[in-house]
MARTITOR-750439 format. One line per 8 residues: number of its first residue (from 0); their letters; for each residue x, y, z of C-alpha. Coordinates in nm, 2 decimals, decimal comma. Layout:
NUM	A	X:Y:Z  ...;
! end
This chain:
0	XXXXXXXX	0,00:0,00:0,00  0,14:0,34:-0,10  0,14:0,61:0,17  0,01:0,95:0,05  0,11:1,28:0,18  -0,21:1,32:0,38  -0,16:0,98:0,54  0,16:1,10:0,72;
8	XXXXXXXX	0,10:1,20:1,08  0,34:1,42:1,27  0,33:1,47:1,65  0,45:1,82:1,76  0,54:1,88:2,13  0,60:2,24:2,24  0,34:2,35:1,99  0,26:2,67:2,17;
16	XXXXXXXX	0,63:2,77:2,18  0,81:2,99:1,94  0,94:2,71:1,71  0,65:2,47:1,75  0,38:2,73:1,68  0,54:2,80:1,34  0,63:2,44:1,26  0,27:2,33:1,28;
24	XXXXXXXX	0,14:2,54:0,99  0,45:2,46:0,79  0,38:2,08:0,82  0,01:2,14:0,74  0,11:2,33:0,43  0,34:2,04:0,32  0,05:1,79:0,35  0,11:1,64:0,69;
32	XXXXXXXX	-0,16:1,56:0,93  -0,06:1,71:1,27  -0,13:1,61:1,62  -0,01:1,82:1,92  0,05:1,72:2,27  -0,03:2,00:2,52  -0,11:2,02:2,89  -0,40:2,25:2,82;
40	XXXXXXXX	-0,59:2,27:2,50  -0,71:2,62:2,59  -0,35:2,73:2,53  -0,39:2,67:2,16  -0,66:2,94:2,13  -0,54:3,23:1,92  -0,34:3,00:1,68  -0,50:3,00:1,34;
48	XXXXXXXX	-0,43:2,63:1,29  -0,59:2,52:1,62  -0,89:2,37:1,45  -0,69:2,19:1,19  -0,49:1,97:1,43  -0,56:1,67:1,65  -0,52:1,77:2,01  -0,41:1,54:2,29;
56	XXXXXXXX	-0,41:1,68:2,64  -0,14:1,54:2,85  0,21:1,56:2,99  0,52:1,48:2,79  0,68:1,33:3,10  0,39:1,08:3,14  0,42:0,74:2,96  0,04:0,69:2,93;
64	XXXXXXXX	-0,01:1,04:2,78  0,28:0,98:2,54  0,13:0,64:2,44  -0,19:0,80:2,35  -0,02:1,09:2,16  0,21:0,86:1,96  -0,04:0,61:1,83  0,00:0,59:1,45;
72	XXXXXXXX	0,26:0,87:1,44  0,52:0,87:1,16  0,74:1,14:1,30  0,76:1,30:1,65  0,91:1,64:1,70  1,06:1,71:2,04  1,07:2,08:2,10  1,08:2,09:2,48;
80	XXXXXXXX	1,36:2,24:2,69  1,40:2,32:3,05  1,51:2,68:3,07  1,45:2,74:3,44  1,71:2,78:3,71  1,62:2,47:3,91  1,92:2,27:4,02  1,79:1,94:3,88;
88	XXXXXXXX	1,70:2,05:3,53  1,96:1,82:3,37  1,81:1,52:3,54  1,46:1,62:3,45  1,56:1,68:3,08  1,73:1,34:3,06  1,43:1,16:3,22  1,18:1,33:3,00;
96	XXXXXXXX	1,38:1,25:2,69  1,41:0,89:2,79  1,04:0,86:2,85  0,97:1,02:2,51  1,22:0,78:2,34  1,07:0,48:2,51  0,72:0,58:2,40  0,84:0,63:2,04;
104	XXXXXXXX	0,99:0,28:2,05  0,68:0,12:2,18  0,46:0,29:1,91  0,71:0,21:1,63  0,73:0,58:1,54  0,93:0,63:1,22  1,15:0,91:1,34  1,22:1,16:1,62;
112	XXXXXXXX	1,33:1,51:1,53  1,49:1,72:1,80  1,62:2,08:1,78  1,93:2,12:1,99  2,21:2,37:2,03  2,51:2,42:1,81  2,83:2,36:2,02  3,20:2,30:1,99;
120	XXXXXXXX	3,32:1,94:2,02  3,63:1,99:2,24  3,51:2,24:2,51  3,34:2,21:2,85  2,99:2,32:2,79  2,76:2,53:3,00  2,50:2,32:3,20  2,21:2,42:2,98;
128	XXXXXXXX	2,40:2,35:2,65  2,54:2,03:2,79  2,18:1,92:2,88  2,07:1,98:2,52  2,36:1,76:2,40  2,26:1,49:2,65  1,90:1,49:2,54  2,02:1,44:2,18;
136	XXXXXXXX	2,23:1,15:2,29  1,93:0,99:2,45  1,74:1,00:2,13  2,03:0,87:1,92  2,06:0,57:2,15  1,69:0,48:2,11  1,56:0,21:1,86  1,37:0,49:1,68;
144	XXXXXXXX	1,59:0,67:1,44  1,66:1,03:1,53  1,77:1,35:1,36  1,92:1,60:1,61  1,94:1,94:1,45  2,19:2,18:1,62  2,14:2,55:1,57  2,30:2,87:1,72;
152	XXXXXXXX	2,12:3,20:1,73  1,78:3,18:1,56  1,68:3,50:1,39  1,31:3,58:1,41  1,06:3,80:1,60  0,98:3,61:1,92  1,30:3,40:1,93  1,46:3,46:2,28;
160	XXXXXXXX	1,81:3,48:2,13  1,69:3,73:1,87  1,51:3,93:2,13  1,83:3,95:2,34  2,02:4,08:2,03  1,75:4,32:1,94  1,69:4,49:2,27  2,05:4,50:2,37;
168	XXXXXXXX	2,13:4,68:2,05  1,82:4,91:2,06  1,84:5,01:2,42  2,21:5,05:2,47  2,39:5,30:2,24  2,70:5,23:2,45  2,78:4,94:2,66  3,05:4,75:2,86;
176	XXXXXXXX	3,02:4,39:2,76  3,20:4,06:2,81  3,47:3,93:2,57  3,24:3,67:2,42  3,10:3,94:2,20  3,41:3,87:1,98  3,33:3,50:1,94  3,22:3,38:1,60;
184	XXXXXXXX	2,85:3,27:1,56  2,66:3,12:1,26  2,30:3,25:1,31  2,01:3,10:1,11  1,68:3,25:1,01  1,36:3,10:1,15  1,23:3,02:0,81  1,54:2,81:0,74;
192	XXXXXXXX	1,51:2,63:1,07  1,16:2,54:0,97  1,28:2,42:0,63  1,53:2,18:0,79  1,29:2,06:1,06  1,03:1,97:0,81  1,29:1,82:0,58  1,44:1,60:0,86;
200	XXXXXXXX	1,10:1,44:0,90  1,15:1,28:0,55  1,49:1,13:0,61  1,53:0,76:0,53  1,52:0,53:0,84  1,89:0,44:0,83  1,99:0,80:0,91  2,05:0,84:1,29;
208	XXXXXXXX	2,28:1,13:1,37  2,33:1,50:1,45  2,32:1,78:1,19  2,46:2,13:1,22  2,23:2,39:1,06  2,32:2,75:1,01  2,28:3,05:0,78  2,52:3,17:0,51;
216	XXXXXXXX	2,69:3,43:0,74  2,95:3,38:1,02  2,97:3,68:1,24  3,08:3,79:1,59  2,81:3,90:1,83  2,95:4,25:1,81  2,92:4,23:1,43  2,56:4,12:1,46;
224	XXXXXXXX	2,48:4,41:1,69  2,64:4,67:1,46  2,46:4,52:1,15  2,13:4,52:1,34  2,18:4,88:1,43  2,26:4,97:1,07  1,96:4,78:0,93  1,72:4,94:1,17;
232	XXXXXXXX	1,85:5,29:1,13  2,03:5,32:1,46  2,37:5,48:1,51  2,68:5,26:1,54  2,70:5,12:1,89  2,99:5,18:2,12  3,10:4,85:2,27  3,38:4,81:2,52;
240	XXXXXXXX	3,46:4,45:2,61  3,60:4,35:2,95  3,73:4,02:3,09  3,55:4,04:3,43  3,19:4,01:3,33  3,09:3,65:3,40  2,80:3,47:3,23  2,61:3,48:3,56;
248	XXXXXXXX	2,65:3,86:3,59  2,58:3,90:3,21  2,26:3,70:3,25  2,13:3,93:3,52  2,24:4,23:3,31  2,04:4,09:3,01  1,74:4,05:3,24  1,76:4,41:3,35;
256	XXXXXXXX	1,81:4,57:3,01  1,59:4,35:2,79  1,25:4,17:2,82  1,44:3,84:2,83  1,42:3,72:3,20  1,74:3,66:3,39  1,65:3,29:3,41  1,64:3,27:3,04;
264	XXXXXXXX	1,92:3,52:2,97  2,17:3,32:3,17  2,16:3,00:2,95  2,15:3,22:2,64  2,46:3,40:2,75  2,63:3,08:2,85  2,58:2,93:2,50  2,75:3,24:2,35;
272	XXXXXXXX	3,06:3,19:2,55  3,16:2,93:2,29  3,23:2,99:1,92  2,94:2,82:1,75  3,00:2,76:1,38  2,87:2,47:1,17  3,13:2,19:1,11  2,92:2,03:0,83;
280	XXXXXXXX	2,63:2,10:0,60  2,51:1,75:0,54  2,14:1,80:0,60  2,12:2,05:0,31  2,27:1,77:0,09  2,00:1,52:0,20  1,69:1,73:0,21  1,79:2,03:-0,01;
288	XXXXXXXX	1,89:2,38:0,11  1,65:2,66:0,16  1,60:2,84:-0,17  1,77:3,07:-0,12  1,93:3,05:0,22  1,84:3,36:0,42  2,13:3,59:0,51  2,16:3,78:0,84;
296	XXXXXXXX	2,05:4,11:0,69  1,74:3,97:0,53  1,65:3,77:0,84  1,66:4,09:1,05  1,45:4,28:0,80  1,19:3,99:0,80  1,19:3,98:1,18  1,15:4,35:1,22;
304	XXXXXXXX	0,89:4,39:0,95  0,61:4,28:1,19  0,78:4,33:1,52  0,61:4,55:1,78  0,79:4,88:1,82  1,01:4,92:2,13  0,91:5,23:2,32  1,11:5,15:2,64;
312	XXXXXXXX	1,30:5,48:2,65  0,99:5,69:2,56  0,79:5,51:2,83  1,06:5,56:3,09  1,08:5,93:3,00  0,71:5,97:3,04  0,67:5,77:3,37  0,99:5,94:3,50;
320	XXXXXXXX	0,86:6,29:3,42  0,52:6,22:3,57  0,67:6,06:3,89  0,91:6,35:3,92  0,62:6,60:3,90  0,44:6,40:4,17  0,74:6,41:4,39  0,79:6,78:4,35;
328	XXXXXXXX	0,42:6,86:4,43  0,43:6,63:4,73  0,75:6,78:4,85  0,61:7,13:4,83  0,30:7,03:5,01  0,48:6,86:5,29  0,60:7,05:5,59  0,72:6,82:5,87;
336	XXXXXXXX	0,88:7,12:6,05  0,56:7,31:6,09  0,42:7,39:6,44  0,10:7,20:6,37  0,29:6,88:6,28  0,52:6,91:6,58  0,22:6,94:6,80  0,08:6,60:6,70;
344	XXXXXXXX	0,10:6,29:6,91  0,29:6,04:6,69  0,31:5,67:6,75  0,65:5,53:6,87  0,68:5,31:6,56  0,68:5,60:6,32  1,01:5,60:6,12  1,25:5,89:6,19;
352	XXXXXXXX	1,21:6,20:5,96  1,52:6,12:5,77  1,38:5,79:5,65  1,10:5,94:5,45  1,30:6,13:5,18  1,53:5,83:5,14  1,25:5,58:5,11  1,03:5,79:4,89;
360	XXXXXXXX	1,32:5,87:4,65  1,39:5,50:4,60  1,02:5,43:4,57  0,96:5,70:4,31  1,25:5,56:4,10  1,10:5,21:4,15  0,75:5,30:4,03  0,87:5,50:3,73;
368	XXXXXXXX	1,09:5,21:3,61  0,84:4,94:3,69  0,56:5,12:3,52  0,77:5,19:3,22  0,85:4,82:3,20  0,49:4,73:3,23  0,37:4,97:2,96  0,65:4,84:2,73;
376	XXXXXXXX	0,56:4,48:2,79  0,19:4,54:2,71  0,29:4,72:2,39  0,53:4,44:2,29  0,25:4,19:2,32  0,02:4,43:2,13  -0,22:4,47:2,42  -0,28:4,83:2,35;
384	XXXXXXXX	-0,60:4,87:2,55  -0,43:4,72:2,86  -0,14:4,96:2,82  -0,37:5,26:2,80  -0,57:5,13:3,10  -0,25:5,09:3,30  -0,14:5,44:3,21  -0,47:5,59:3,34;
392	XXXXXXXX	-0,44:5,38:3,66  -0,08:5,50:3,70  -0,19:5,87:3,66  -0,46:5,83:3,92  -0,21:5,67:4,16  0,02:5,97:4,13  -0,26:6,21:4,19  -0,36:6,02:4,51;
400	XXXXXXXX	0,01:6,01:4,61  0,06:6,39:4,58  -0,29:6,46:4,72  -0,21:6,29:5,05  0,05:6,55:5,14  -0,18:6,83:5,07  -0,46:6,68:5,28  -0,23:6,61:5,57;
408	XXXXXXXX	0,02:6,89:5,59  -0,17:7,18:5,42  -0,54:7,11:5,51  -0,46:6,96:5,85  -0,71:6,68:5,80  -0,55:6,36:5,92  -0,87:6,16:5,90  -0,93:6,26:5,54;
416	XXXXXXXX	-0,56:6,20:5,47  -0,60:5,85:5,62  -0,88:5,77:5,38  -0,67:5,91:5,09  -0,38:5,69:5,20  -0,61:5,39:5,19  -0,72:5,48:4,84  -0,35:5,51:4,75;
424	XXXXXXXX	-0,27:5,17:4,89  -0,57:5,02:4,70  -0,45:5,19:4,38  -0,10:5,07:4,43  -0,22:4,71:4,48  -0,42:4,75:4,15  -0,10:4,85:3,97  0,07:4,54:4,11;
432	XXXXXXXX	-0,22:4,33:3,98  -0,21:4,49:3,63  0,17:4,46:3,61  0,16:4,09:3,71  -0,03:4,01:3,39  0,27:4,09:3,18  0,59:4,13:3,38  0,69:3,95:3,70;
440	XXXXXXXX	0,99:4,19:3,77  0,76:4,49:3,74  0,51:4,33:3,97  0,78:4,27:4,23  0,90:4,63:4,21  0,55:4,77:4,24  0,47:4,54:4,53  0,74:4,72:4,74;
448	XXXXXXXX	0,56:5,05:4,67  0,22:4,90:4,75  0,36:4,76:5,08  0,49:5,10:5,18  0,16:5,26:5,09  -0,02:5,01:5,32  0,22:5,10:5,60  0,16:5,47:5,54;
456	XXXXXXXX	-0,22:5,40:5,56  -0,18:5,23:5,90  0,04:5,51:6,02  -0,21:5,78:5,90  -0,49:5,59:6,07  -0,30:5,57:6,40  -0,21:5,94:6,39  -0,58:6,02:6,34;
464	XXXX	-0,68:5,80:6,64  -0,42:5,96:6,87  -0,52:6,32:6,77  -0,89:6,33:6,76;
! end
C-alpha cells in the first residue's frame, strides 16, 4: 500500500512555543496531518491552525499520555527544553527525553526530530547547553531513528536569542560587555530552521545522527549588533569588552536591560561563551537547502517587519517625568517642620524623619521604572488597551500620592488623609495586579511600593486615632 502525503501523521510537542507554533502550519502546508500534545488545549486558542490539528491533552513526561499521543505517528518532533534555574533541570531533561524515546519505540514511530544547540566538540559546555547535548544522545541511543538538529542564534521575531540581540542593540547605544562578543557565531533565520525541521521528517530510516544547521553568514556577536543597528536605522553602537563580566552577571544584566528574563538570559549568554560555527552541512545535501538561504540582513528585516515597536526609553521618560512632578508637588505640600505637625501625638513606631525622603526617593524611581517596563511589555504583546488602562491607573495613583501630602500637611485633615492613604494603597495594589499580567519583575517592584503605601495607611490611621 502506498502512503500518500495526507496519510503522514506528525506529532509536535511544544506546539505553543516559538518554534512549534510556526512548525505546525509549515507541516500542514506540506501535506502532513498534525497532532499536538499539550497540557492545556485552551493554550492553543489564538493560533489560526488550532482547529486543523488533532489535540491530545497530556504531559510529555507521562508514559500513558505519550502512548496516546504517539499512536499511529510517523514522526515525533521534540521541541521541549527546561530553561528554568532549578538545580535538577539536567536530570529532568534526561528523564523526560528517555520517557519520550521509550514511548516512540513502543509505538514504532518512524523518526524523532529534535532541535538542539550548536556547540564545539572539544570544550566544556555550560550546564544548559550540555543538557541539550545529553537529550540528543538519549534520542540517538533509542531504537527509533533520530535527527538531532543543532542551531545557534535563531533570527526571528519572538525568538529569545533574537530578542536579546534586538533589545541590547536598541536600548544601549554604548555598553560595557563581556569578551564573548568577539566569538564567531553562525546564526540562522527562523524560516530556514523550519525548512530543515520539516525536511528532517522525511529522512530515510537508516539516518540516525546529529546535523549542524546555520545560515550563510558567520559573524561575531559584536558584528551582529552593529549590523542590526545599521539595518534598523540606529547609530553605530559603542561596545567596550572587559574580561571580568561572568556569564552569571551578564545573564542578570540581560534581564535588567531586555524583556528576556534573567532565568532565560543566563543560559542564552552561557551558550554564547563558545564559538558556534557549523562543522558540516550534510542536512542540506540530504533534504535540499532553503532556496535561497536567508542571510543575516534579510533575516533581520523579515523579523522586524512585523515586530512591535520598542518604546522603552519613551515610556521611561514619560513615567519618570510624571513621577518627578508628583514628587515635586508632594515635597512642596509637605512641611514636617511646621508647628502643627510638631504638636501631633505620633506613634512610637513611626520611622525617623530622615527615613521618609530616602524611602520615597527610592520608591519614586521604582514605580517609574516598573511602570515603564509594564507599559513596554503590554505594547510588545500588542495589548494596547491594557497599556492605556494601566497608564490611566498610574496617573490616578500619582494624583492620590501627591494629594495625601496636601490633605495632611496643608489642610490639616489627618482623618481625610488616612482615607486618601487607603485609596492610594488600593490603587498601588491595583498597579501590582495589572503589572503581574505581563511582567513579574515589574510586579515585584510595584509590590514594594504597595507595601509601603499600606504601611503609610496604617500610620495615618494611628495618627488620626491619637489626635482626635
